C-alpha positions as CSV (number, residue, x, y, z in Angstrom):
1,M,4.5,33.7,-37.3
2,K,3.2,36.9,-35.7
3,K,1.0,36.2,-32.7
4,N,-2.5,37.7,-33.1
5,K,-3.6,40.4,-30.7
6,I,-7.0,39.5,-29.2
7,G,-9.6,41.7,-27.7
8,A,-12.7,40.8,-25.8
9,I,-15.9,42.9,-25.6
10,I,-17.9,41.9,-22.5
11,I,-21.5,43.0,-22.6
12,A,-23.2,43.7,-19.3
13,A,-25.5,46.5,-20.2
14,G,-29.0,44.9,-20.2
15,Y,-32.0,45.0,-17.9
16,S,-31.9,41.3,-16.7
17,S,-35.6,41.5,-17.2
18,R,-36.4,37.7,-17.1
19,M,-34.2,37.1,-14.0
20,D,-35.3,37.9,-10.5
21,G,-31.9,39.4,-9.8
22,F,-29.3,41.5,-11.5
23,K,-27.3,39.1,-13.7
24,P,-23.8,40.8,-13.7
25,L,-23.7,40.7,-9.9
26,L,-25.1,37.2,-9.2
27,K,-22.5,35.2,-7.3
28,L,-20.9,32.0,-8.7
29,G,-18.8,30.7,-5.9
30,N,-16.6,33.6,-4.6
31,Q,-17.0,35.8,-7.7
32,T,-19.8,37.7,-9.3
33,A,-20.7,36.8,-12.9
34,I,-19.0,39.9,-14.2
35,E,-15.8,39.2,-12.2
36,R,-15.8,35.6,-13.5
37,V,-16.0,36.6,-17.2
38,I,-13.3,39.3,-16.9
39,A,-11.0,36.9,-15.0
40,T,-11.4,34.2,-17.6
41,H,-10.2,36.5,-20.4
42,Q,-7.5,38.0,-18.3
43,L,-6.0,34.6,-17.4
44,A,-6.3,33.5,-21.0
45,G,-4.0,36.4,-22.0
46,V,-6.5,38.5,-24.0
47,D,-4.7,41.7,-24.9
48,Q,-7.5,44.2,-24.5
49,I,-10.7,43.8,-22.5
50,I,-13.6,46.2,-23.0
51,L,-16.5,46.1,-20.6
52,V,-19.7,47.7,-21.8
53,L,-22.2,48.8,-19.1
54,G,-25.6,50.4,-19.2
55,H,-28.4,49.5,-16.8
56,R,-27.3,50.0,-13.2
57,A,-23.8,50.7,-14.3
58,D,-23.0,52.5,-11.0
59,E,-23.6,49.2,-9.1
60,I,-21.2,47.3,-11.3
61,S,-18.4,49.8,-11.4
62,P,-17.1,49.2,-7.9
63,Y,-16.5,45.5,-8.7
64,V,-14.3,46.4,-11.7
65,K,-12.6,49.6,-10.7
66,N,-9.2,48.1,-10.0
67,K,-9.2,45.8,-13.0
68,T,-7.1,46.4,-16.2
69,L,-9.8,47.0,-18.8
70,D,-11.6,49.7,-20.8
71,L,-14.9,50.7,-19.2
72,V,-17.5,52.0,-21.6
73,I,-21.1,53.2,-20.9
74,N,-23.7,52.6,-23.5
75,E,-26.4,55.2,-23.0
76,N,-28.6,53.5,-25.6
77,F,-28.6,50.1,-23.9
78,A,-32.4,50.0,-23.9
79,E,-32.3,49.7,-27.7
80,G,-30.8,46.2,-27.5
81,M,-27.5,44.3,-27.3
82,Y,-26.4,45.3,-30.7
83,T,-25.9,48.9,-29.6
84,S,-23.6,47.6,-26.8
85,I,-21.6,45.6,-29.3
86,V,-21.2,48.7,-31.5
87,K,-20.2,50.8,-28.5
88,G,-17.5,48.2,-27.5
89,I,-16.1,47.9,-31.0
90,T,-15.5,51.6,-31.2
91,R,-13.0,51.2,-28.4
92,L,-10.9,48.4,-29.9
93,D,-7.2,49.2,-30.3
94,E,-6.0,49.4,-33.9
95,A,-3.5,46.6,-33.1
96,V,-6.2,44.1,-32.2
97,D,-6.5,41.4,-34.9
98,A,-9.7,39.7,-33.7
99,F,-12.2,40.1,-30.8
100,F,-14.6,38.1,-28.7
101,I,-18.1,39.1,-28.1
102,H,-19.0,37.7,-24.6
103,P,-22.4,38.4,-23.0
104,V,-22.1,38.4,-19.2
105,D,-25.0,36.0,-18.9
106,I,-22.8,33.1,-20.2
107,P,-20.4,33.3,-17.3
108,L,-18.9,29.8,-16.9
109,V,-17.0,29.5,-20.2
110,K,-13.7,27.8,-19.3
111,L,-10.3,29.4,-19.5
112,E,-9.2,26.5,-21.7
113,T,-12.0,27.3,-24.2
114,V,-10.9,30.9,-24.6
115,K,-7.3,29.6,-25.2
116,Y,-8.4,27.1,-27.8
117,L,-10.3,29.8,-29.7
118,M,-7.3,32.1,-29.6
119,E,-5.1,29.3,-30.9
120,A,-7.6,28.6,-33.7
121,S,-7.4,32.2,-34.8
122,E,-3.7,31.6,-35.6
123,K,-4.3,28.3,-37.4
124,T,-7.6,28.4,-39.4
125,G,-7.3,31.7,-41.3
126,K,-11.1,32.1,-40.9
127,G,-12.8,35.4,-40.1
128,V,-15.3,34.0,-37.6
129,I,-14.6,31.2,-35.2
130,Y,-17.6,29.7,-33.4
131,P,-17.2,27.6,-30.3
132,C,-19.3,24.5,-30.6
133,F,-20.5,21.8,-28.2
134,L,-21.8,18.5,-29.8
135,G,-22.7,20.4,-32.9
136,E,-24.3,23.5,-31.4
137,R,-22.8,26.9,-31.6
138,G,-22.3,28.9,-28.4
139,H,-20.4,31.9,-27.0
140,P,-18.1,33.7,-27.3
141,P,-17.4,33.8,-31.0
142,L,-14.1,35.2,-32.1
143,I,-14.4,37.7,-35.0
144,H,-11.6,39.1,-37.2
145,K,-11.2,42.8,-37.3
146,K,-12.1,42.9,-41.0
147,Y,-15.7,42.7,-39.8
148,Q,-15.3,45.7,-37.5
149,N,-16.6,48.3,-39.9
150,L,-19.3,46.0,-41.3
151,I,-20.7,45.7,-37.8
152,L,-20.5,49.4,-37.1
153,E,-22.2,50.3,-40.4
154,N,-24.9,47.6,-40.3
155,K,-28.4,48.9,-40.6
156,K,-30.2,45.6,-41.1
157,D,-32.4,43.9,-38.5
158,G,-31.5,40.6,-36.8
159,G,-28.4,41.7,-34.9
160,L,-24.9,40.3,-35.0
161,K,-26.0,36.7,-35.7
162,C,-27.9,37.7,-38.8
163,L,-25.1,39.8,-40.1
164,L,-22.4,37.2,-39.6
165,G,-24.7,34.6,-41.2
166,L,-24.0,36.4,-44.5
167,Y,-20.4,35.3,-44.3
168,E,-20.7,31.6,-43.5
169,A,-18.0,30.8,-46.1
170,D,-15.5,32.7,-43.9
171,A,-16.6,30.9,-40.7
172,V,-15.5,27.7,-38.9
173,D,-17.0,25.7,-36.1
174,L,-14.5,24.7,-33.4
175,P,-15.6,21.6,-31.6
176,L,-15.0,21.9,-27.8
177,T,-15.7,19.9,-24.7
178,D,-17.2,22.8,-22.7
179,E,-21.0,22.7,-22.3
180,A,-20.8,26.0,-20.5
181,I,-20.6,27.8,-23.9
182,L,-24.3,27.0,-24.2
183,M,-25.3,27.8,-20.7
184,D,-26.9,31.2,-20.2
185,M,-28.8,32.5,-17.2
186,D,-31.9,34.2,-18.5
187,T,-34.0,32.7,-15.7
188,R,-33.7,31.7,-12.1
189,A,-33.8,28.0,-13.2
190,D,-30.9,28.7,-15.6
191,F,-28.9,30.3,-12.8
192,E,-29.6,27.3,-10.4
193,A,-28.3,25.0,-13.1
194,L,-25.2,27.1,-13.5
195,L,-24.6,26.9,-9.7
196,V,-24.7,23.1,-9.9
197,Y,-22.4,23.0,-12.9
198,N,-20.0,25.4,-11.2
199,N,-19.5,23.0,-8.3
200,Q,-18.6,20.0,-10.6
201,T,-15.2,18.5,-10.2
202,A,-15.5,16.6,-13.4
203,P,-16.9,16.8,-16.9
204,N,-20.5,15.8,-17.0
205,L,-21.8,13.0,-19.2
206,S,-22.3,15.2,-22.3
207,E,-18.9,16.6,-21.9
208,C,-17.4,13.1,-21.6
209,Y,-19.0,12.2,-24.9
210,A,-17.7,15.4,-26.4
211,I,-14.2,14.4,-25.3
212,W,-14.6,11.1,-26.9
213,D,-15.5,12.8,-30.2
214,K,-12.6,15.3,-29.9
215,F,-10.1,12.5,-29.6
216,K,-11.9,10.2,-32.0
217,L,-12.2,7.4,-29.6
218,P,-12.9,4.1,-31.4
219,E,-16.2,2.5,-30.9
220,N,-14.8,-0.7,-29.2
221,I,-13.0,1.4,-26.6
222,R,-16.2,3.5,-26.0
223,R,-18.1,0.2,-25.3
224,H,-15.3,-0.9,-22.9
225,C,-15.4,2.5,-21.1
226,I,-19.2,2.3,-20.7
227,K,-19.0,-1.1,-19.1
228,V,-16.1,0.0,-16.8
229,K,-18.3,3.0,-15.8
230,Q,-21.2,0.7,-15.0
231,T,-19.0,-1.6,-13.0
232,A,-17.3,1.2,-11.1
233,M,-20.6,3.0,-10.3
234,G,-22.1,-0.3,-9.2
235,L,-19.3,-0.7,-6.7
236,A,-19.6,3.0,-5.7
237,V,-23.3,2.6,-4.9
238,Q,-22.7,-0.3,-2.6
239,L,-19.9,1.5,-0.8
240,T,-22.0,4.7,-0.5
241,E,-24.8,2.7,1.1
242,K,-22.3,1.7,3.8
243,G,-21.5,5.3,4.5
244,V,-18.3,5.6,2.3
245,T,-17.8,9.1,0.9
246,L,-16.8,9.2,-2.7
247,D,-16.6,11.7,-5.5
248,R,-19.0,9.8,-7.8
249,S,-18.9,12.5,-10.5
250,A,-15.2,12.3,-10.8
251,L,-15.2,8.5,-10.7
252,R,-17.9,8.3,-13.4
253,A,-15.9,10.7,-15.7
254,A,-12.7,8.9,-15.1
255,A,-14.3,5.5,-15.9
256,L,-15.7,6.9,-19.2
257,L,-12.4,8.6,-20.1
258,H,-9.7,6.2,-18.7
259,D,-8.7,5.0,-22.1
260,I,-8.9,8.3,-23.9
261,A,-5.2,8.0,-24.8
262,K,-5.3,4.2,-25.4
263,T,-3.4,4.3,-28.7
264,E,-0.4,6.1,-27.1
265,K,2.4,4.7,-25.0
266,K,1.9,5.0,-21.2
267,H,-1.8,5.7,-22.0
268,A,-2.8,6.0,-18.4
269,Y,-0.3,8.8,-17.7
270,Q,-1.1,10.5,-21.0
271,G,-4.8,10.3,-20.4
272,G,-4.3,11.8,-16.9
273,E,-2.3,14.7,-18.4
274,L,-5.1,15.4,-20.9
275,L,-7.7,15.7,-18.3
276,R,-5.5,17.9,-16.1
277,E,-4.9,20.2,-19.0
278,M,-8.6,20.5,-19.5
279,G,-8.9,21.7,-15.9
280,Y,-9.9,18.5,-14.2
281,P,-7.0,17.5,-12.0
282,T,-9.0,15.1,-9.8
283,V,-10.2,13.1,-12.8
284,G,-6.7,13.2,-14.3
285,D,-5.2,11.7,-11.1
286,I,-7.7,8.9,-11.1
287,I,-7.1,8.0,-14.7
288,A,-3.3,8.1,-14.3
289,D,-3.6,5.4,-11.6
290,H,-5.7,2.9,-13.6
291,M,-2.8,0.8,-14.9
292,D,-0.5,0.8,-11.9
293,I,-1.4,1.6,-8.3
294,I,-0.2,1.4,-4.7
295,V,-2.9,-0.2,-2.6
296,E,-3.1,0.6,1.1
297,P,-5.3,-2.2,2.5
298,D,-6.0,-0.5,5.8
299,Q,-6.8,2.9,4.3
300,A,-10.1,4.3,3.1
301,I,-11.1,3.1,-0.4
302,T,-10.3,5.6,-3.1
303,E,-11.9,6.4,-6.5
304,S,-8.6,5.4,-8.1
305,E,-8.8,2.0,-6.5
306,I,-12.4,1.5,-7.6
307,L,-11.5,2.4,-11.2
308,Y,-8.5,0.2,-11.2
309,L,-10.5,-2.8,-10.1
310,A,-13.4,-2.1,-12.5
311,D,-11.0,-2.0,-15.4
312,K,-9.5,-5.4,-14.5
313,L,-13.0,-6.9,-14.2
314,V,-14.0,-5.8,-17.7
315,K,-12.5,-7.4,-20.8
316,N,-13.6,-5.6,-23.9
317,D,-17.2,-4.8,-23.0
318,Q,-17.9,-7.9,-20.9
319,L,-17.7,-8.4,-17.1
320,M,-15.3,-11.2,-16.2
321,D,-14.2,-13.0,-13.1
322,L,-11.0,-11.5,-11.8
323,E,-9.1,-14.8,-11.3
324,A,-10.3,-16.1,-14.7
325,R,-9.1,-13.0,-16.5
326,K,-5.7,-13.2,-14.7
327,I,-5.2,-16.7,-15.8
328,M,-6.2,-15.8,-19.4
329,T,-3.9,-12.8,-19.5
330,L,-0.9,-14.7,-18.0
331,D,-1.4,-17.5,-20.5
332,F,-1.3,-15.0,-23.4
333,Y,2.0,-13.6,-22.2
334,K,3.5,-16.8,-20.9
335,D,6.6,-16.5,-23.0
336,N,7.4,-13.0,-21.8
337,P,8.7,-13.2,-18.2
338,R,8.8,-9.4,-17.7
339,A,5.2,-9.0,-18.8
340,T,4.0,-11.9,-16.6
341,Q,5.7,-10.4,-13.6
342,K,3.9,-7.1,-14.1
343,I,0.6,-8.8,-14.8
344,T,0.9,-10.8,-11.6
345,M,1.5,-7.7,-9.6
346,R,-1.4,-5.9,-11.2
347,Y,-3.8,-8.6,-10.4
348,Q,-2.5,-8.9,-6.9
349,N,-3.4,-5.3,-6.4
350,A,-6.8,-5.8,-7.9
351,E,-7.4,-8.7,-5.5
352,L,-6.4,-6.5,-2.6
353,I,-8.9,-3.9,-3.7
354,L,-11.6,-6.4,-4.1
355,Q,-11.1,-7.8,-0.7
356,K,-11.0,-4.3,0.7
357,I,-14.4,-3.6,-0.8
358,K,-15.9,-6.9,0.3
359,R,-14.9,-6.1,3.9
360,M,-16.5,-2.7,3.6
361,I,-19.8,-3.8,2.2
362,A,-20.2,-7.0,4.2
């Protein structure tokens, strides 16, 4: 099958009128917003990137002058974003099969999200692919080139959203686990929220729930994960009160997602790989350790150890005494010597962690 050629039209031409700052050049970590959006599409392997500038174009140009892209100036930017979309579309290569429309004020869309959308363009056969988070459409949509002339010739009010709304039968919603597709920065409060989100090392609660949905996690496993999360975070609070430094966001996400691959062989390893592929290596490492772990009694407590213990303390969705659960589990596998050996070792590790925590919070 021929691989589709993909373009991206990045819109950075507006006034930033509701923001006390110029949105394209606001810093998110070590990059400006405009640099972040460009880099995401470049790393995803987008074939052609078109950057449409307008207001204060001369200030943005130095940030992109050495980047591989087509730079376009929209002299009519004051008439609205649609004019910038049209300007960008006129520069699309003939070989491009589909193109993103990506406003610069939605800068934290993940690399994996762009890749998923590009893959969907190969598989769905639909003309418009909308990224969705928990049922809500976000940015950037991926639009087939057959709509190129319709957009250029459109004279109706309502912008691109209204025009594409006429072709819903040719559209598909792609459920994703990336809340950033909905997060714009129209106001200073929006930008502050983006800064917090940008510093996360783990999916937030809503994203964890979206991951559950993506992998169709059964209800009984969801209840188990919630109880493990409550148990792990309870331990983390006690340790934090004693001055122990923990990545509580990563621990919370790992607890909620530790059984995301429960139906697969070596589910801890597979779950860890899934989270690493989503761009969360720390969470993936914690999940990968939740079945088997090496405990260092004299070393600082780790998030992996806390999750490991919490998982052993929860049967189904109920908290259970560690020794009582060990006895129950050994009895169930009493005719399987290999299993009982492994179970004994696992509960010995859990007891080591429990004693380690008790010493720390005493």
